[in-house]
VMD Tcl script that draws the C-alpha trace (Angstrom):
set ca {
  {-33.70 35.03 113.45}
  {-32.97 32.63 110.74}
  {-32.96 28.95 110.55}
  {-29.15 28.68 109.49}
  {-28.14 31.09 112.26}
  {-29.74 28.63 114.61}
  {-27.80 25.53 113.44}
  {-25.23 27.59 113.64}
  {-25.73 28.63 117.02}
  {-26.44 25.20 117.99}
  {-23.24 23.73 116.42}
  {-21.28 26.10 118.09}
  {-22.96 25.61 121.46}
  {-21.86 21.43 120.92}
  {-18.31 22.08 119.78}
  {-17.76 24.72 122.34}
  {-19.20 22.87 125.65}
  {-18.15 19.08 124.28}
  {-22.24 17.92 123.92}
  {-21.57 15.52 121.13}
  {-24.15 13.09 122.92}
  {-26.83 16.07 121.90}
  {-26.38 15.36 117.74}
  {-27.97 11.77 117.40}
  {-30.84 12.86 120.04}
  {-31.40 15.83 117.88}
  {-31.36 13.92 114.63}
  {-33.57 10.98 115.83}
  {-36.29 13.74 117.41}
  {-35.85 15.52 114.00}
  {-36.76 11.63 112.19}
  {-39.41 10.91 114.25}
  {-41.47 14.15 113.60}
  {-40.66 14.03 110.18}
  {-42.18 10.49 110.11}
  {-45.06 11.34 111.98}
  {-45.66 14.78 109.78}
  {-45.31 12.52 106.60}
  {-47.28 9.35 106.86}
  {-50.36 11.80 109.03}
  {-52.55 11.19 106.28}
  {-51.38 8.17 104.79}
  {-53.08 4.60 105.87}
  {-49.44 4.29 107.77}
  {-50.96 6.99 110.81}
  {-53.22 4.27 112.79}
  {-50.12 2.05 112.99}
  {-47.44 4.95 113.97}
  {-49.46 6.49 116.72}
  {-49.80 3.08 118.04}
  {-46.27 2.94 118.38}
  {-46.32 6.04 120.71}
}
mol new
graphics top color blue
foreach p $ca { graphics top sphere $p radius 0.5 }
foreach p [lrange $ca 0 end-1] q [lrange $ca 1 end] { graphics top cylinder $p $q radius 0.2 }
display resetview
């Protein structure tokens, strides 16, 4: 399954089932995961891992 179809299916699910609260939750999870991935090799890593 391609990423575009997966995102489209998620959007359709949220639209049909009225699960709009999932949008901000997914956005926060994606942003946190990107922060961890991009800061993994930098000097910020010990400070970020201390948050969790």
